[in-house]
DRENKEDREN-423315 format. One record per residue (C-alpha): residue number from 1; x, y, z; residue in one letter. Coordinates in Angstrom, 3 decimals. Example, Ala and Ser with C-alpha at 12.3 -4.5 7.8 and 13.67 -1.06 7.14 Angstrom:
REM residues 2
(atom 1; (12.300; -4.500; 7.800); 'a')
(atom 2; (13.670; -1.060; 7.140); 's')
END
This chain:
REM residues 343
(atom 1; (-30.907; 81.504; -117.205); 'x')
(atom 2; (-33.031; 80.519; -114.569); 'x')
(atom 3; (-33.026; 76.703; -115.682); 'x')
(atom 4; (-29.391; 77.149; -116.272); 'x')
(atom 5; (-28.967; 78.646; -112.471); 'x')
(atom 6; (-31.017; 75.451; -111.594); 'x')
(atom 7; (-29.072; 72.878; -113.658); 'x')
(atom 8; (-25.900; 74.699; -111.892); 'x')
(atom 9; (-27.331; 74.153; -108.527); 'x')
(atom 10; (-28.337; 70.644; -109.165); 'x')
(atom 11; (-24.966; 69.923; -110.357); 'x')
(atom 12; (-23.447; 71.385; -107.612); 'x')
(atom 13; (-25.370; 69.540; -105.240); 'x')
(atom 14; (-24.890; 66.330; -107.353); 'x')
(atom 15; (-21.079; 66.577; -107.218); 'x')
(atom 16; (-21.123; 67.449; -103.182); 'x')
(atom 17; (-23.731; 64.758; -102.512); 'x')
(atom 18; (-21.468; 61.680; -103.117); 'x')
(atom 19; (-18.427; 62.847; -100.896); 'x')
(atom 20; (-21.032; 63.977; -98.435); 'x')
(atom 21; (-22.277; 60.257; -98.414); 'x')
(atom 22; (-18.916; 59.079; -97.776); 'x')
(atom 23; (-17.676; 61.004; -95.159); 'x')
(atom 24; (-20.940; 60.044; -93.732); 'x')
(atom 25; (-20.319; 56.427; -94.673); 'x')
(atom 26; (-16.832; 56.771; -92.864); 'x')
(atom 27; (-18.136; 58.241; -90.003); 'x')
(atom 28; (-20.645; 55.519; -89.326); 'x')
(atom 29; (-18.066; 53.103; -90.078); 'x')
(atom 30; (-16.009; 54.747; -87.619); 'x')
(atom 31; (-18.148; 54.731; -85.025); 'x')
(atom 32; (-19.194; 51.114; -85.830); 'x')
(atom 33; (-15.619; 50.190; -85.528); 'x')
(atom 34; (-15.226; 51.847; -82.152); 'x')
(atom 35; (-18.504; 50.450; -81.047); 'x')
(atom 36; (-16.884; 46.908; -82.153); 'x')
(atom 37; (-13.760; 47.722; -79.857); 'x')
(atom 38; (-15.949; 49.063; -76.799); 'x')
(atom 39; (-18.291; 45.772; -77.257); 'x')
(atom 40; (-15.050; 43.580; -76.930); 'x')
(atom 41; (-13.665; 45.970; -74.268); 'x')
(atom 42; (-16.872; 45.413; -72.454); 'x')
(atom 43; (-17.034; 41.736; -73.078); 'x')
(atom 44; (-13.478; 41.527; -71.424); 'x')
(atom 45; (-14.589; 43.833; -68.772); 'x')
(atom 46; (-17.831; 41.772; -67.955); 'x')
(atom 47; (-15.956; 38.517; -67.646); 'x')
(atom 48; (-13.851; 39.858; -64.768); 'x')
(atom 49; (-17.019; 41.502; -62.951); 'x')
(atom 50; (-20.456; 39.909; -62.658); 'x')
(atom 51; (-21.661; 43.593; -62.495); 'x')
(atom 52; (-21.348; 44.635; -66.132); 'x')
(atom 53; (-23.864; 41.942; -67.393); 'x')
(atom 54; (-26.353; 44.459; -66.958); 'x')
(atom 55; (-24.342; 47.102; -69.016); 'x')
(atom 56; (-23.692; 44.573; -71.751); 'x')
(atom 57; (-27.484; 43.953; -72.261); 'x')
(atom 58; (-28.147; 47.838; -72.438); 'x')
(atom 59; (-25.160; 47.887; -75.235); 'x')
(atom 60; (-26.648; 44.868; -76.639); 'x')
(atom 61; (-30.264; 46.794; -77.347); 'x')
(atom 62; (-28.431; 49.960; -78.186); 'x')
(atom 63; (-26.241; 48.494; -80.809); 'x')
(atom 64; (-29.830; 46.998; -82.397); 'x')
(atom 65; (-30.957; 50.675; -82.226); 'x')
(atom 66; (-27.994; 52.023; -83.809); 'x')
(atom 67; (-28.157; 49.163; -86.357); 'x')
(atom 68; (-31.870; 50.012; -87.452); 'x')
(atom 69; (-30.686; 53.720; -87.217); 'x')
(atom 70; (-27.466; 53.308; -89.501); 'x')
(atom 71; (-30.333; 51.274; -92.036); 'x')
(atom 72; (-32.028; 54.386; -92.070); 'x')
(atom 73; (-29.302; 56.808; -92.676); 'x')
(atom 74; (-28.895; 55.650; -96.195); 'x')
(atom 75; (-31.900; 57.637; -97.083); 'x')
(atom 76; (-32.007; 60.456; -94.592); 'x')
(atom 77; (-28.701; 62.004; -93.615); 'x')
(atom 78; (-30.240; 64.436; -91.517); 'x')
(atom 79; (-31.421; 61.830; -89.127); 'x')
(atom 80; (-27.939; 60.430; -89.509); 'x')
(atom 81; (-26.630; 63.564; -88.068); 'x')
(atom 82; (-29.080; 63.749; -85.318); 'x')
(atom 83; (-28.216; 60.155; -84.891); 'x')
(atom 84; (-24.398; 60.585; -84.792); 'x')
(atom 85; (-25.177; 63.149; -82.114); 'x')
(atom 86; (-27.110; 61.069; -79.791); 'x')
(atom 87; (-24.885; 58.271; -80.364); 'x')
(atom 88; (-22.243; 60.761; -79.414); 'x')
(atom 89; (-24.021; 61.622; -76.433); 'x')
(atom 90; (-24.447; 57.927; -75.645); 'x')
(atom 91; (-20.850; 57.051; -76.347); 'x')
(atom 92; (-20.248; 59.686; -73.607); 'x')
(atom 93; (-22.199; 58.050; -71.055); 'x')
(atom 94; (-21.230; 54.704; -72.031); 'x')
(atom 95; (-17.543; 55.805; -71.593); 'x')
(atom 96; (-18.587; 56.967; -68.232); 'x')
(atom 97; (-19.712; 54.004; -67.393); 'x')
(atom 98; (-17.308; 52.060; -68.448); 'x')
(atom 99; (-14.847; 54.205; -66.334); 'x')
(atom 100; (-17.405; 53.333; -63.349); 'x')
(atom 101; (-17.056; 49.239; -64.390); 'x')
(atom 102; (-13.480; 49.547; -64.853); 'x')
(atom 103; (-13.073; 50.984; -61.199); 'x')
(atom 104; (-15.649; 48.019; -60.142); 'x')
(atom 105; (-13.333; 46.017; -61.607); 'x')
(atom 106; (-10.022; 47.006; -60.486); 'x')
(atom 107; (-12.114; 46.544; -57.088); 'x')
(atom 108; (-13.000; 43.022; -58.005); 'x')
(atom 109; (-9.719; 42.358; -59.173); 'x')
(atom 110; (-8.339; 43.344; -55.424); 'x')
(atom 111; (-11.016; 40.964; -54.061); 'x')
(atom 112; (-9.993; 38.448; -56.303); 'x')
(atom 113; (-6.419; 38.773; -55.025); 'x')
(atom 114; (-7.679; 38.477; -51.616); 'x')
(atom 115; (-9.424; 35.487; -52.499); 'x')
(atom 116; (-6.671; 33.848; -54.207); 'x')
(atom 117; (-4.661; 34.513; -51.391); 'x')
(atom 118; (-7.280; 32.679; -49.015); 'x')
(atom 119; (-7.380; 29.774; -51.930); 'x')
(atom 120; (-3.566; 29.450; -51.281); 'x')
(atom 121; (-3.539; 29.434; -47.902); 'x')
(atom 122; (-6.665; 26.877; -47.872); 'x')
(atom 123; (-4.676; 24.973; -50.539); 'x')
(atom 124; (-1.364; 24.976; -47.860); 'x')
(atom 125; (-4.102; 23.805; -44.867); 'x')
(atom 126; (-5.246; 21.084; -47.423); 'x')
(atom 127; (-1.986; 19.807; -48.021); 'x')
(atom 128; (-1.153; 19.766; -44.278); 'x')
(atom 129; (-4.206; 18.179; -43.461); 'x')
(atom 130; (-3.272; 15.524; -46.363); 'x')
(atom 131; (-0.146; 14.589; -44.733); 'x')
(atom 132; (-1.862; 14.708; -41.354); 'x')
(atom 133; (-4.395; 12.131; -42.979); 'x')
(atom 134; (-2.026; 10.014; -44.570); 'x')
(atom 135; (-0.261; 9.637; -41.131); 'x')
(atom 136; (-3.260; 8.967; -39.272); 'x')
(atom 137; (-4.139; 6.340; -42.158); 'x')
(atom 138; (-0.715; 4.994; -41.572); 'x')
(atom 139; (-1.226; 4.728; -37.870); 'x')
(atom 140; (-4.441; 3.130; -38.453); 'x')
(atom 141; (-2.767; 0.552; -40.373); 'x')
(atom 142; (-0.488; -0.003; -37.992); 'x')
(atom 143; (-2.979; -0.641; -35.289); 'x')
(atom 144; (-5.326; -2.460; -37.584); 'x')
(atom 145; (-1.878; -4.867; -37.770); 'x')
(atom 146; (-1.628; -5.121; -34.069); 'x')
(atom 147; (-5.275; -5.861; -33.865); 'x')
(atom 148; (-5.296; -8.583; -35.961); 'x')
(atom 149; (-2.083; -10.320; -34.399); 'x')
(atom 150; (-3.954; -9.899; -30.948); 'x')
(atom 151; (-6.815; -11.364; -32.312); 'x')
(atom 152; (-4.578; -14.263; -33.198); 'x')
(atom 153; (-3.134; -14.715; -29.799); 'x')
(atom 154; (-6.726; -14.419; -28.184); 'x')
(atom 155; (-7.759; -17.265; -30.207); 'x')
(atom 156; (-4.446; -18.946; -29.387); 'x')
(atom 157; (-5.232; -18.028; -25.844); 'x')
(atom 158; (-8.761; -18.818; -25.998); 'x')
(atom 159; (-7.577; -22.456; -27.526); 'x')
(atom 160; (-4.706; -23.221; -24.813); 'x')
(atom 161; (-7.512; -22.402; -22.276); 'x')
(atom 162; (-10.231; -24.729; -23.818); 'x')
(atom 163; (-7.226; -27.348; -23.649); 'x')
(atom 164; (-6.574; -26.117; -19.985); 'x')
(atom 165; (-9.936; -26.270; -18.911); 'x')
(atom 166; (-10.372; -29.805; -20.166); 'x')
(atom 167; (-6.985; -31.282; -18.312); 'x')
(atom 168; (-8.225; -28.860; -15.209); 'x')
(atom 169; (-11.554; -31.268; -15.481); 'x')
(atom 170; (-9.638; -34.143; -15.959); 'x')
(atom 171; (-7.472; -33.206; -13.174); 'x')
(atom 172; (-10.408; -31.856; -10.627); 'x')
(atom 173; (-11.920; -35.320; -11.298); 'x')
(atom 174; (-8.358; -36.595; -10.165); 'x')
(atom 175; (-8.474; -34.276; -7.396); 'x')
(atom 176; (-12.016; -35.422; -6.654); 'x')
(atom 177; (-10.828; -38.898; -6.529); 'x')
(atom 178; (-8.082; -38.383; -4.531); 'x')
(atom 179; (-9.783; -36.334; -1.773); 'x')
(atom 180; (-12.069; -39.101; -1.670); 'x')
(atom 181; (-9.395; -41.734; -1.023); 'x')
(atom 182; (-7.647; -39.270; 1.411); 'x')
(atom 183; (-10.609; -38.370; 3.274); 'x')
(atom 184; (-11.000; -42.268; 3.603); 'x')
(atom 185; (-7.559; -42.695; 4.803); 'x')
(atom 186; (-7.757; -39.746; 6.943); 'x')
(atom 187; (-11.020; -41.255; 8.460); 'x')
(atom 188; (-9.116; -44.519; 8.735); 'x')
(atom 189; (-6.603; -42.816; 10.446); 'x')
(atom 190; (-8.537; -41.313; 12.826); 'x')
(atom 191; (-10.458; -44.079; 13.594); 'x')
(atom 192; (-7.262; -45.902; 14.283); 'x')
(atom 193; (-5.997; -42.747; 16.431); 'x')
(atom 194; (-9.208; -42.642; 18.621); 'x')
(atom 195; (-8.610; -46.695; 19.094); 'x')
(atom 196; (-5.187; -45.921; 20.097); 'x')
(atom 197; (-6.265; -42.872; 22.499); 'x')
(atom 198; (-8.686; -45.091; 24.209); 'x')
(atom 199; (-5.874; -47.374; 24.774); 'x')
(atom 200; (-3.570; -45.293; 25.989); 'x')
(atom 201; (-6.288; -43.667; 28.076); 'x')
(atom 202; (-7.236; -47.027; 29.641); 'x')
(atom 203; (-3.512; -47.727; 30.039); 'x')
(atom 204; (-3.248; -44.529; 31.916); 'x')
(atom 205; (-6.559; -45.329; 33.781); 'x')
(atom 206; (-5.179; -48.409; 35.178); 'x')
(atom 207; (-1.793; -46.901; 36.127); 'x')
(atom 208; (-3.536; -43.769; 37.845); 'x')
(atom 209; (-6.473; -45.589; 38.952); 'x')
(atom 210; (-7.398; -44.027; 42.565); 'x')
(atom 211; (-6.086; -40.749; 42.290); 'x')
(atom 212; (-8.872; -38.519; 42.250); 'x')
(atom 213; (-6.329; -35.463; 41.404); 'x')
(atom 214; (-5.829; -36.950; 38.012); 'x')
(atom 215; (-8.931; -37.304; 35.912); 'x')
(atom 216; (-10.278; -37.802; 32.077); 'x')
(atom 217; (-12.576; -34.845; 30.527); 'x')
(atom 218; (-13.363; -35.585; 27.216); 'x')
(atom 219; (-10.486; -36.363; 24.885); 'x')
(atom 220; (-7.866; -35.220; 27.678); 'x')
(atom 221; (-6.116; -36.298; 30.394); 'x')
(atom 222; (-5.971; -33.606; 33.147); 'x')
(atom 223; (-3.445; -33.248; 35.895); 'x')
(atom 224; (-4.013; -30.726; 38.646); 'x')
(atom 225; (-1.308; -28.150; 38.983); 'x')
(atom 226; (-0.681; -29.317; 42.635); 'x')
(atom 227; (-0.223; -33.040; 41.217); 'x')
(atom 228; (2.949; -31.681; 39.463); 'x')
(atom 229; (3.939; -28.716; 40.996); 'x')
(atom 230; (4.292; -26.358; 43.848); 'x')
(atom 231; (2.282; -22.979; 43.808); 'x')
(atom 232; (3.756; -20.260; 41.579); 'x')
(atom 233; (6.570; -22.624; 40.638); 'x')
(atom 234; (7.042; -24.701; 37.177); 'x')
(atom 235; (9.750; -27.253; 38.550); 'x')
(atom 236; (8.066; -30.745; 39.210); 'x')
(atom 237; (7.589; -31.901; 42.082); 'x')
(atom 238; (8.217; -35.387; 43.629); 'x')
(atom 239; (5.064; -36.690; 43.021); 'x')
(atom 240; (4.323; -34.962; 39.929); 'x')
(atom 241; (7.980; -36.974; 38.923); 'x')
(atom 242; (6.191; -40.356; 39.575); 'x')
(atom 243; (2.889; -39.483; 38.104); 'x')
(atom 244; (5.019; -38.549; 34.570); 'x')
(atom 245; (7.161; -41.214; 34.674); 'x')
(atom 246; (4.192; -43.520; 34.642); 'x')
(atom 247; (2.686; -41.188; 32.087); 'x')
(atom 248; (5.896; -41.745; 29.842); 'x')
(atom 249; (5.641; -45.651; 30.072); 'x')
(atom 250; (2.385; -45.653; 29.058); 'x')
(atom 251; (3.242; -43.532; 25.900); 'x')
(atom 252; (6.547; -45.055; 24.912); 'x')
(atom 253; (4.660; -48.554; 25.315); 'x')
(atom 254; (1.665; -47.188; 23.199); 'x')
(atom 255; (4.177; -45.841; 20.217); 'x')
(atom 256; (5.341; -49.378; 19.767); 'x')
(atom 257; (1.749; -50.207; 18.537); 'x')
(atom 258; (1.020; -47.019; 16.933); 'x')
(atom 259; (1.437; -47.521; 13.108); 'x')
(atom 260; (4.265; -45.460; 11.389); 'x')
(atom 261; (1.767; -43.962; 8.946); 'x')
(atom 262; (-0.599; -42.209; 11.797); 'x')
(atom 263; (1.127; -39.021; 12.527); 'x')
(atom 264; (0.076; -38.800; 16.129); 'x')
(atom 265; (1.307; -35.971; 18.563); 'x')
(atom 266; (0.909; -35.714; 22.108); 'x')
(atom 267; (0.085; -31.964; 22.926); 'x')
(atom 268; (0.397; -30.507; 26.453); 'x')
(atom 269; (-1.301; -27.396; 27.465); 'x')
(atom 270; (-0.506; -25.535; 30.771); 'x')
(atom 271; (-3.458; -23.429; 32.664); 'x')
(atom 272; (-3.747; -21.239; 35.668); 'x')
(atom 273; (-6.262; -19.578; 37.543); 'x')
(atom 274; (-7.497; -15.935; 36.979); 'x')
(atom 275; (-5.085; -14.401; 39.760); 'x')
(atom 276; (-2.481; -12.771; 38.329); 'x')
(atom 277; (1.037; -13.245; 38.864); 'x')
(atom 278; (3.810; -10.825; 38.580); 'x')
(atom 279; (6.978; -11.981; 39.332); 'x')
(atom 280; (10.908; -11.798; 38.248); 'x')
(atom 281; (10.792; -15.304; 36.772); 'x')
(atom 282; (7.084; -15.140; 35.464); 'x')
(atom 283; (5.733; -12.086; 34.152); 'x')
(atom 284; (2.279; -13.294; 33.936); 'x')
(atom 285; (0.233; -16.092; 33.510); 'x')
(atom 286; (1.018; -16.854; 30.629); 'x')
(atom 287; (4.823; -17.421; 30.928); 'x')
(atom 288; (3.703; -19.610; 33.702); 'x')
(atom 289; (1.259; -21.689; 32.245); 'x')
(atom 290; (4.058; -21.946; 29.300); 'x')
(atom 291; (7.019; -22.529; 31.343); 'x')
(atom 292; (4.755; -25.464; 33.345); 'x')
(atom 293; (4.080; -26.827; 29.980); 'x')
(atom 294; (7.485; -27.130; 28.738); 'x')
(atom 295; (8.679; -28.643; 31.761); 'x')
(atom 296; (6.253; -31.766; 31.470); 'x')
(atom 297; (7.470; -31.916; 27.859); 'x')
(atom 298; (11.380; -32.004; 28.645); 'x')
(atom 299; (10.812; -34.315; 31.526); 'x')
(atom 300; (8.764; -36.903; 28.864); 'x')
(atom 301; (11.618; -36.556; 26.363); 'x')
(atom 302; (14.118; -37.654; 29.010); 'x')
(atom 303; (12.143; -40.544; 29.512); 'x')
(atom 304; (12.603; -41.657; 26.086); 'x')
(atom 305; (8.666; -39.658; 24.651); 'x')
(atom 306; (10.169; -38.652; 20.901); 'x')
(atom 307; (10.670; -34.836; 21.294); 'x')
(atom 308; (8.792; -34.644; 17.344); 'x')
(atom 309; (5.959; -36.087; 18.927); 'x')
(atom 310; (5.262; -33.512; 21.827); 'x')
(atom 311; (3.671; -29.903; 21.660); 'x')
(atom 312; (3.801; -27.518; 24.547); 'x')
(atom 313; (1.659; -24.791; 24.728); 'x')
(atom 314; (0.408; -21.949; 27.441); 'x')
(atom 315; (-3.053; -20.798; 27.732); 'x')
(atom 316; (-2.899; -18.553; 30.701); 'x')
(atom 317; (-6.246; -18.172; 32.856); 'x')
(atom 318; (-7.964; -17.492; 29.232); 'x')
(atom 319; (-9.532; -21.123; 29.143); 'x')
(atom 320; (-11.036; -22.092; 32.683); 'x')
(atom 321; (-12.840; -24.907; 33.290); 'x')
(atom 322; (-14.970; -23.453; 36.010); 'x')
(atom 323; (-15.942; -19.831; 36.153); 'x')
(atom 324; (-16.560; -19.826; 39.373); 'x')
(atom 325; (-14.262; -17.494; 42.342); 'x')
(atom 326; (-14.454; -20.064; 44.795); 'x')
(atom 327; (-11.149; -21.828; 45.978); 'x')
(atom 328; (-12.541; -24.903; 44.693); 'x')
(atom 329; (-13.134; -23.470; 40.857); 'x')
(atom 330; (-10.009; -22.025; 41.118); 'x')
(atom 331; (-8.238; -25.146; 41.840); 'x')
(atom 332; (-9.679; -26.909; 38.970); 'x')
(atom 333; (-8.537; -24.136; 36.520); 'x')
(atom 334; (-5.016; -24.618; 37.768); 'x')
(atom 335; (-4.054; -27.712; 35.733); 'x')
(atom 336; (-2.110; -29.517; 32.995); 'x')
(atom 337; (-3.769; -30.835; 30.416); 'x')
(atom 338; (-2.768; -34.187; 27.625); 'x')
(atom 339; (-4.383; -34.924; 24.690); 'x')
(atom 340; (-3.308; -37.405; 21.865); 'x')
(atom 341; (-4.100; -36.037; 18.543); 'x')
(atom 342; (-2.816; -36.077; 14.986); 'x')
(atom 343; (-1.127; -33.476; 13.347); 'x')
END
């Protein structure tokens, strides 16, 4: 009976053991399936958050441990139960960790959205910068074209300048030659004029010899004012008219012998002494000296001297012959000077 009971008990155990193993295998497969899904979820979560790498490494280690434990459950059901309990606890902690990582992933997603917005703004700015850059490149290209045209113009100007410099050098040579010729011609005219001046002054000396109030000073023929004018007046006196008649005859005779190419003139300069004059007719010595020079010129014109050969000028008291204050010095400074010159 004991053996019968033992066999019955053994039979009962044999009947229930396969079912127990099947249930345990099913649980293990379900657990493995759940672990696979969890691994996949963790993988996708790890793609969105760099902080999940550590969790995945822990899961990989745990999966390796579970794999080794599952291989042992085939022969050790009690150990399997313990392992299931441990795995359940681990799963709970992993779910909590997953929830935490999911929150981190949500925060990372928010940051990613902000980063995407910033990236979009940067892309917009980059597009604007590209447009500005394209416009700047177009302007640079235009400036390069203008610079090239300007360089061509400068080259043409340099070429023209070189040709102009060559022409200028040739012109300078011609001008120098013409200048030399002109100087030579002027020198000849001056020499001829000096000769005629000498003839003119010689003729005047012959006509006016013996008159001490008329003298030659350098290249000028000097008449004392008292010879031609009364004191403070600009109308010529009788003695002045006689002296001017002789002068006019000499000039008319002389101009017949002066060649036409010599541009000569007779300059008449009026001078006064330093004593001021202030009358209704002559407000200053300038007026008196200039009016006297004009009176001489007008009379010479009336006696046949060409008007275009005469020059009248007044110097007032500012070109004295004698700087003294004596009556003799003042008398010497009151004068009319005649000078034969070229224009």
